[in-house]
C-alpha positions as CSV (number, residue, x, y, z in Angstrom):
1,M,-53.6,55.2,26.4
2,A,-51.1,54.5,23.6
3,T,-51.5,51.2,21.9
4,L,-49.0,49.2,19.8
5,T,-49.8,48.6,16.2
6,A,-49.5,45.2,14.5
7,G,-46.3,46.3,12.7
8,E,-44.7,47.4,16.0
9,V,-45.5,44.1,17.6
10,I,-44.0,42.1,14.7
11,S,-40.8,44.2,14.6
12,S,-40.1,43.7,18.3
13,P,-36.3,43.0,18.7
14,A,-36.7,40.6,21.7
15,P,-37.6,37.4,19.7
16,V,-34.8,38.3,17.2
17,R,-32.2,38.7,19.9
18,Q,-33.4,35.5,21.5
19,G,-33.1,33.6,18.2
20,R,-29.6,35.0,17.6
21,F,-28.5,34.0,21.1
22,R,-29.7,30.4,20.6
23,S,-27.9,30.3,17.3
24,V,-24.6,31.5,18.7
25,L,-24.9,29.1,21.7
26,K,-25.7,26.2,19.4
27,H,-22.8,26.9,17.0
28,T,-20.4,27.5,19.9
29,G,-21.3,24.1,21.4
30,L,-20.8,22.4,18.0
31,L,-17.4,24.1,17.6
32,V,-16.3,22.9,21.0
33,F,-17.5,19.4,20.2
34,V,-15.6,19.4,16.9
35,A,-12.5,20.6,18.6
36,F,-12.8,17.9,21.2
37,M,-13.2,15.2,18.5
38,I,-10.4,16.3,16.2
39,Y,-7.8,17.1,18.9
40,P,-6.4,13.6,19.0
41,L,-5.9,13.7,15.2
42,V,-4.2,17.1,15.3
43,W,-2.0,15.9,18.2
44,M,-0.9,12.9,16.2
45,V,-0.1,15.0,13.2
46,V,1.9,17.5,15.3
47,S,3.7,14.7,17.2
48,A,4.8,13.1,13.9
49,F,7.0,16.1,13.4
50,K,8.3,16.4,17.0
51,P,11.6,14.9,18.3
52,P,10.8,11.6,20.1
53,E,11.8,12.9,23.5
54,Q,9.3,15.8,23.3
55,I,6.2,13.8,22.2
56,L,5.3,12.5,25.7
57,T,6.7,15.4,27.7
58,E,5.1,18.2,25.7
59,P,1.4,17.4,25.1
60,G,0.6,20.7,23.4
61,I,-0.2,21.0,19.7
62,I,2.4,23.8,19.2
63,P,5.8,22.1,18.8
64,S,8.9,23.9,19.9
65,D,11.1,21.9,17.4
66,L,10.2,20.3,14.0
67,T,12.0,17.4,12.5
68,F,11.5,14.9,9.7
69,E,13.7,12.2,11.3
70,N,10.6,10.2,12.4
71,F,9.6,9.7,8.8
72,K,13.1,8.8,7.7
73,E,13.6,6.3,10.5
74,G,10.1,4.9,10.4
75,W,10.3,4.2,6.7
76,H,13.0,1.6,7.3
77,A,12.3,0.7,10.9
78,L,11.5,-2.9,10.3
79,N,14.5,-3.6,8.0
80,R,12.5,-3.1,4.8
81,P,10.8,-0.1,3.2
82,F,7.4,0.7,4.6
83,S,6.1,0.6,1.0
84,V,6.1,-3.2,1.4
85,F,3.4,-3.0,4.0
86,F,1.4,-0.6,1.9
87,V,1.5,-3.1,-1.0
88,N,0.5,-5.9,1.4
89,S,-2.5,-4.0,2.7
90,L,-3.4,-3.1,-0.9
91,I,-3.4,-6.8,-1.9
92,V,-5.6,-7.8,1.0
93,T,-7.9,-4.9,0.5
94,L,-8.4,-5.4,-3.2
95,G,-8.9,-9.1,-2.7
96,S,-11.5,-8.5,0.0
97,I,-13.4,-6.1,-2.2
98,A,-13.4,-8.6,-5.1
99,G,-14.6,-11.4,-2.8
100,N,-17.4,-9.3,-1.2
101,L,-18.6,-8.0,-4.5
102,F,-18.6,-11.5,-6.0
103,S,-20.1,-13.6,-3.2
104,C,-22.4,-11.1,-1.5
105,S,-24.1,-10.1,-4.8
106,L,-24.8,-13.7,-5.8
107,T,-26.0,-14.6,-2.3
108,A,-28.2,-11.6,-2.1
109,Y,-29.7,-12.3,-5.6
110,A,-30.6,-15.8,-4.6
111,L,-32.2,-14.7,-1.3
112,A,-34.1,-11.8,-2.9
113,R,-35.3,-13.3,-6.2
114,L,-35.0,-17.1,-6.4
115,Q,-37.6,-19.4,-4.9
116,F,-36.3,-22.5,-3.0
117,R,-37.0,-24.4,0.2
118,M,-36.1,-22.7,3.5
119,R,-35.1,-19.5,1.8
120,K,-36.5,-17.4,4.7
121,V,-34.7,-19.6,7.2
122,Y,-31.3,-19.1,5.4
123,F,-31.9,-15.4,5.3
124,A,-32.7,-15.3,9.0
125,I,-29.5,-17.3,9.8
126,T,-27.6,-14.8,7.7
127,L,-29.0,-11.9,9.7
128,A,-28.4,-13.7,13.0
129,S,-24.7,-14.1,12.0
130,V,-24.4,-10.3,12.1
131,M,-25.0,-10.5,15.9
132,L,-22.4,-13.3,16.4
133,P,-19.2,-11.9,17.9
134,F,-16.3,-12.5,15.6
135,H,-14.1,-13.6,18.6
136,V,-16.2,-16.7,19.0
137,L,-15.0,-17.9,15.6
138,V,-11.3,-17.0,16.0
139,I,-10.0,-20.3,17.5
140,P,-11.9,-22.7,15.2
141,Q,-10.9,-20.7,12.1
142,Y,-7.3,-20.5,13.2
143,I,-7.2,-24.3,13.8
144,F,-8.8,-24.9,10.4
145,F,-6.4,-22.6,8.4
146,S,-3.4,-23.8,10.5
147,Q,-4.2,-27.5,9.5
148,L,-4.2,-26.3,5.9
149,D,-0.8,-24.7,6.4
150,L,-2.2,-21.3,5.4
151,V,-0.8,-19.3,8.3
152,N,1.5,-16.4,7.2
153,T,-0.4,-16.2,3.9
154,Y,-3.2,-13.9,2.9
155,W,-5.6,-16.8,2.2
156,P,-7.2,-16.8,5.7
157,L,-8.0,-13.1,5.2
158,L,-9.4,-13.6,1.7
159,I,-11.2,-17.0,1.6
160,P,-14.0,-15.9,4.0
161,K,-14.7,-12.9,1.7
162,F,-15.4,-15.2,-1.2
163,L,-17.9,-17.2,0.9
164,A,-20.2,-14.3,1.7
165,T,-19.4,-14.2,5.4
166,D,-20.0,-10.4,5.6
167,A,-23.7,-10.7,6.3
168,F,-24.1,-6.9,6.5
169,F,-23.4,-6.5,2.8
170,V,-25.6,-9.5,1.9
171,F,-28.5,-7.8,3.8
172,L,-27.7,-4.5,2.1
173,M,-27.9,-6.0,-1.3
174,V,-31.0,-8.0,-0.6
175,Q,-32.8,-4.9,0.5
176,F,-31.7,-3.1,-2.6
177,I,-32.6,-5.9,-5.0
178,R,-36.1,-6.0,-3.5
179,T,-36.7,-2.4,-4.6
180,L,-36.1,-3.4,-8.3
181,P,-39.2,-4.2,-10.3
182,R,-39.8,-7.9,-10.8
183,E,-41.1,-7.1,-14.3
184,L,-37.5,-6.8,-15.4
185,D,-36.8,-10.4,-14.3
186,R,-39.9,-11.7,-16.0
187,A,-39.0,-9.9,-19.3
188,A,-35.6,-11.6,-19.2
189,W,-37.2,-15.0,-18.5
190,I,-39.5,-14.5,-21.5
191,D,-36.5,-13.9,-23.7
192,G,-35.0,-17.2,-22.5
193,A,-32.6,-16.0,-19.9
194,G,-32.0,-18.2,-16.9
195,P,-31.3,-17.1,-13.3
196,F,-27.6,-16.4,-13.8
197,L,-28.1,-14.5,-17.1
198,T,-30.9,-12.5,-15.5
199,F,-28.6,-11.7,-12.6
200,W,-25.6,-10.8,-14.8
201,Y,-27.3,-8.7,-17.5
202,V,-30.4,-7.3,-15.7
203,V,-30.0,-7.1,-11.9
204,L,-26.2,-6.6,-11.5
205,P,-26.0,-3.4,-13.6
206,L,-28.9,-1.9,-11.6
207,M,-27.1,-2.7,-8.3
208,R,-24.4,-0.1,-8.8
209,P,-25.2,2.0,-5.7
210,A,-25.1,-1.1,-3.5
211,L,-21.9,-2.4,-5.1
212,V,-20.2,1.0,-4.7
213,T,-21.3,1.1,-1.0
214,T,-19.9,-2.4,-0.5
215,T,-16.6,-1.3,-2.1
216,I,-16.3,1.8,0.1
217,F,-17.0,0.1,3.4
218,T,-14.9,-3.0,2.6
219,F,-11.9,-0.8,1.7
220,I,-12.1,1.3,4.9
221,W,-12.7,-1.7,7.2
222,T,-10.1,-3.9,5.6
223,W,-7.4,-1.3,5.4
224,N,-7.9,-0.5,9.1
225,D,-8.3,-4.1,10.2
226,F,-5.7,-5.0,12.9
227,F,-7.0,-8.0,14.8
228,V,-7.4,-10.6,12.0
229,P,-4.0,-9.9,10.3
230,L,-2.3,-10.0,13.7
231,I,-3.6,-13.5,14.2
232,Y,-2.5,-15.0,10.9
233,L,0.5,-12.9,9.9
234,T,3.6,-13.3,12.1
235,R,6.4,-12.8,9.5
236,T,7.5,-9.2,8.9
237,K,7.5,-9.5,5.1
238,V,3.7,-10.2,5.0
239,F,2.7,-7.6,7.6
240,T,-0.2,-5.3,6.7
241,V,0.1,-1.6,7.7
242,P,-1.7,-1.9,11.1
243,V,0.4,-4.9,12.1
244,A,3.6,-3.1,11.0
245,L,2.7,-0.1,13.0
246,N,2.1,-2.2,16.1
247,S,5.6,-3.7,15.7
248,M,7.3,-0.4,15.8
249,V,6.8,0.4,19.4
250,D,8.8,-1.3,22.1
251,S,6.3,-2.2,24.9
252,E,9.0,-1.9,27.6
253,T,10.9,1.3,26.7
254,Q,8.1,3.0,24.6
255,S,10.7,3.9,22.0
256,G,9.6,4.3,18.5
257,V,6.5,6.5,19.3
258,G,7.7,9.2,16.9
259,M,8.1,6.7,14.1
260,L,4.7,5.2,14.9
261,F,3.0,8.6,14.6
262,A,4.8,9.4,11.4
263,M,3.9,6.2,9.7
264,S,0.4,6.4,11.1
265,L,0.0,9.7,9.4
266,L,1.2,8.2,6.1
267,S,-1.2,5.3,6.5
268,L,-4.1,7.7,6.6
269,V,-3.3,9.2,3.2
270,P,-5.0,6.4,1.2
271,I,-8.1,6.5,3.3
272,L,-8.4,10.3,3.0
273,I,-7.9,10.1,-0.8
274,F,-10.4,7.3,-1.2
275,F,-12.9,9.1,1.0
276,A,-12.5,12.4,-0.9
277,V,-13.1,10.6,-4.2
278,A,-16.0,8.4,-3.1
279,Q,-17.6,10.8,-0.6
280,K,-20.8,11.3,-2.6
281,Y,-21.2,7.6,-3.1
282,L,-20.6,7.0,0.6
283,I,-23.4,9.3,1.6
284,R,-25.7,7.7,-1.0
285,G,-24.7,4.3,0.2
286,I,-25.5,5.1,3.8
287,A,-29.0,6.1,2.7
288,T,-29.3,2.9,0.6
289,T,-29.0,0.8,3.8
290,G,-32.3,2.1,4.9
291,L,-34.2,1.0,1.8
292,K,-37.0,-1.5,2.2
């Protein structure tokens, strides 16, 4: 009786074919999932170049006609150049970044390094505020800022950022500071540095990954924020980009859909550029959130 050698058993094509089949099946499934996820984005891009009357009647991604009228009409749809809303969003976004970097870093340093009464209780309250729905605070905050006559200004959007209300970033920075050796703080104290000088010259320069992460997420979340600006901004001249986009479409006639898609496409450009530049920091920052 003929017997198989060890070499013939190892070189059997059956396991190889089975592995290739699994690989092809896995990659096919991933490609289908990717196509399913990016289809709405592709449809929006294509619809931005379609005539308005074809956007809702031709759902395909291959347009029969191309036009740039949606961009021309959308740029001046609200009786002012759309660049005004880009500038407004940039003001709010940069102010929010500055506020989060300033307040969250100071708060995180105090909770991670300084010793004071009820420090753990304050930290627990900070973490608990992450689970508090924002909508619970909407009415009290609106009444407060309305009584201060700050509606239709950017202060209601910026003041909370300078008060360390984004507990997620406080938690992120606290976890990062805890990974830094305390010997650095002790060396600064021996040299006569107080808490603030130690924070400014020793801890803050080492917090760069956490600061970059805070900058990236604050930029993306603030630029895309629609709900909060919608509450406080009712005058066209102070609209941010999401609020301006919402004002383009007539809820009764559904006119302006083409302009909406065209301007939505333009509003994605800053996000895409920012993400392309800061991609490696974003990935590193996501990993930073898991540090203990």
